[in-house]
KEBA-767368 format. One line per field, with one value per residue (C-alpha): residue number from 1; x, y, z. Coordinates in nm, 4 decimals. Layout:
resi <- c(NUM	...) $
px <- c(X	...) $
py <- c(Y	...) $
pz <- c(Z	...) $
//
This chain:
resi <- c(1	2	3	4	5	6	7	8	9	10	11	12	13	14	15	16	17	18	19	20	21	22	23	24	25	26	27	28	29	30	31	32	33	34	35	36	37	38	39	40	41	42	43	44	45	46	47	48	49	50	51	52	53	54	55	56	57	58	59	60	61	62	63	64	65	66	67	68	69	70	71	72	73	74	75	76	77	78	79	80	81	82	83	84) $
px <- c(8.3625	8.4923	8.3886	8.6111	8.9130	8.9306	8.8961	9.2047	9.3943	9.3063	9.4042	9.7387	9.8165	9.6940	9.9766	10.2578	10.1283	10.2182	10.5335	10.6529	10.5791	10.7873	11.0454	11.0765	11.0758	11.3194	11.5626	11.5218	11.3773	11.0931	10.7664	10.6614	10.2711	10.1924	10.3536	10.0898	9.7995	9.8457	9.8686	9.5568	9.3700	9.4627	9.3912	9.0136	8.8966	8.9535	8.7890	8.4972	8.4956	8.4483	8.1665	7.9873	8.0202	7.6467	7.4559	7.2530	7.4731	7.3182	7.4466	7.7759	7.8532	7.7568	7.9917	8.2731	8.2512	8.3027	8.5393	8.7652	8.7081	8.7887	9.1352	9.1968	9.1933	9.3801	9.6480	9.6379	9.6383	9.9260	10.1235	10.0680	10.2164	10.5224	10.6046	10.9005) $
py <- c(6.8402	7.1447	7.3226	7.0914	7.1026	7.4421	7.4969	7.2400	7.4673	7.7816	7.6232	7.5308	7.8682	8.0298	7.8726	7.8965	8.2965	8.2716	8.0717	8.3163	8.6227	8.4126	8.3623	8.7072	8.8146	8.5611	8.7382	9.0312	9.1679	9.4083	9.2319	9.4912	9.6305	9.5394	9.1813	9.1025	9.2416	9.0634	8.7635	8.8023	8.9490	8.6123	8.3903	8.5854	8.5195	8.1439	8.1221	8.3693	8.1150	7.8183	7.9544	8.0830	7.7627	7.6378	7.8846	7.8862	7.9871	8.3308	8.4374	8.2511	8.4650	8.7722	8.6793	8.5499	8.8679	9.0967	8.8898	8.8978	9.2827	9.3241	9.1244	9.3052	9.6694	9.5155	9.3991	9.7391	9.9736	9.7772	9.8145	10.2177	10.1793	10.0230	10.2737	10.5789) $
pz <- c(11.3629	11.1925	11.5039	11.7244	11.5015	11.4300	11.8644	11.8346	11.6260	11.7714	12.1290	11.9551	11.8081	12.1701	12.3275	11.9942	12.0620	12.4078	12.3908	12.1143	12.3248	12.6124	12.4279	12.3204	12.6741	12.7749	12.4977	12.6370	12.3358	12.2564	12.1305	11.8495	11.8872	11.5356	11.5570	11.9181	11.7505	11.4204	11.6136	11.8830	11.5500	11.4001	11.7378	11.7618	11.4218	11.4646	11.7863	11.6108	11.3571	11.5200	11.7337	11.4829	11.2630	11.4682	11.2857	10.9755	10.6664	10.5532	10.9015	10.9039	10.5926	10.7260	11.0534	10.8169	10.6379	10.9292	11.0481	10.7610	10.6885	11.0625	11.0324	10.7076	10.8790	11.1423	11.0009	10.7426	11.0662	11.2018	10.9195	10.9419	11.2911	11.2034	10.9603	11.0632) $
//
């Protein structure tokens, strides 16, 4: 049940992200690389979490820790790129 809910949330957020990018393109605004990477990292972590929820608990904790660490590193790298 949780797997299905996370998959639905991931699909809805994917559509929202694509809509946000399309809205910026229609208004002829530039989409900054750090915002695109942050959005993609959030979406992939949701899909990955939904996929790995079917595993046993010890594997899931290890993978969840890797996902969180990866998201943090992507966020830090995006913030560092944003600086002038």
